[in-house]
C-alpha positions, 0 to 999 in steps of 0.5 A, spaced: 429 098 612 433 100 606 427 105 604 428 109 611 436 109 610 435 112 603 430 117 606 435 119 612 441 120 607 437 125 602 435 129 609 442 129 611 444 132 604 438 137 604 440 140 610 448 140 608 445 144 602 441 149 606 447 150 611 452 152 605 447 156 602 446 160 608 453 161 610 454 164 603 449 169 604 451 171 611 458 172 608 456 176 602 452 180 607 458 182 611 463 184 606 458 189 602 461 196 604 457 201 606 455 207 602 455 213 605 450 219 602 454 224 599 453 231 603 450 236 599 454 243 600 451 248 605 447 253 601 447 258 607 455 258 608 457 265 608 463 268 604 468 271 609 467 277 612 472 282 612 475 285 619 473 292 620 480 293 623 483 290 616 478 295 612 481 301 616 488 299 618 494 304 616 500 300 615 507 299 611 504 301 604 497 300 605 491 304 607 486 299 609 485 294 603 488 299 598 496 297 597 501 301 594 503 297 587 496 295 586 493 296 579 488 302 578 484 296 575 482 293 581 481 299 585 473 299 584 473 292 585 476 292 592 472 299 594 466 295 594 468 292 600 467 299 604 459 299 601 457 305 597 463 309 595 464 314 590 470 314 586 473 319 581 479 320 577 482 327 578 489 330 576 492 333 582 497 337 577 503 336 583 508 341 582 505 344 575 506 336 572 500 331 570 499 327 576 493 322 575 489 320 581 483 316 584 479 320 590 475 315 594 469 318 598 466 314 604 458 315 605 460 316 612 465 322 610 464 328 606 471 330 604 476 326 600 477 320 605 483 317 600 487 319 594 490 313 590 496 317 586 497 313 580 504 312 576 504 315 570 507 309 566 503 303 569 498 306 572 499 303 579 498 306 586 505 309 588 502 313 594 496 314 598 494 320 601 489 319 607 485 325 610 479 320 613 480 320 621 477 313 620 484 309 618 488 308 624 495 305 625 496 299 630 498 304 635 491 308 634 494 313 631 490 317 625 489 324 622 485 326 628 491 325 632 497 330 634 504 331 634 505 329 641 501 322 639 506 321 634 512 322 639 509 317 644 508 312 638 514 313 633 521 315 633 522 321 627 527 326 626 526 333 624 520 337 620 521 337 612 517 341 607 512 337 603 510 338 596 505 344 597 510 347 603 506 344 609 510 341 614 511 334 615 515 328 619 517 322 616 515 315 620 520 310 617 517 305 621 510 306 617 514 308 611 509 314 611 510 322 611 505 325 616 503 332 614 502 337 620 497 343 620 502 349 620 502 354 625 506 360 628 511 356 629 512 354 622 511 361 619 517 364 624 522 358 623 522 355 630 525 348 630 522 341 630 523 340 638 519 347 639 513 345 636 507 345 640 505 337 642 498 339 640 499 340 633 494 337 629 495 332 623 493 334 617 494 327 612 498 321 612 502 320 605 503 312 605 509 310 601 
């Protein structure tokens, strides 16, 4: 009878130890944080693509990605966004004086599409001459437009002489001068309001 009580007591102790042991294991498992696998960078993610609208947008102080005030050292790097372009350092010799510039020719254009005129002292761009009709303002005006288109979209006063003697109008909203193709109206000194509306634009000078 004594032996049976002793055996029962031993069994009770063993069961208690097993219960405590299982509870501890369960608690440790529940508290262990889950570690998420680190995500690897996606090798297929492409670099941001420049919108065509930005590439050829004429605006206040800019012609596409080229801006007045930028250093000549970054021009070649920026030009890469346009593909296979040709860059040439030239001297425009404006009014008989040294006038350094960089001419940019695009593969879709056989003429000098852009001429970035440089400041003599610090070689920054101080003016951009736009000849290509691919560059347009946000109102669709460019070198393929006419004087009538300018009147429909912008306000300006009078016609003035350019540095080379051609007529121009000043669009203050764009901070630009627009060179007009001279006709008989210019040779005989007719006033601006009598200039034919179909008078073509020669180029934009972005200031």
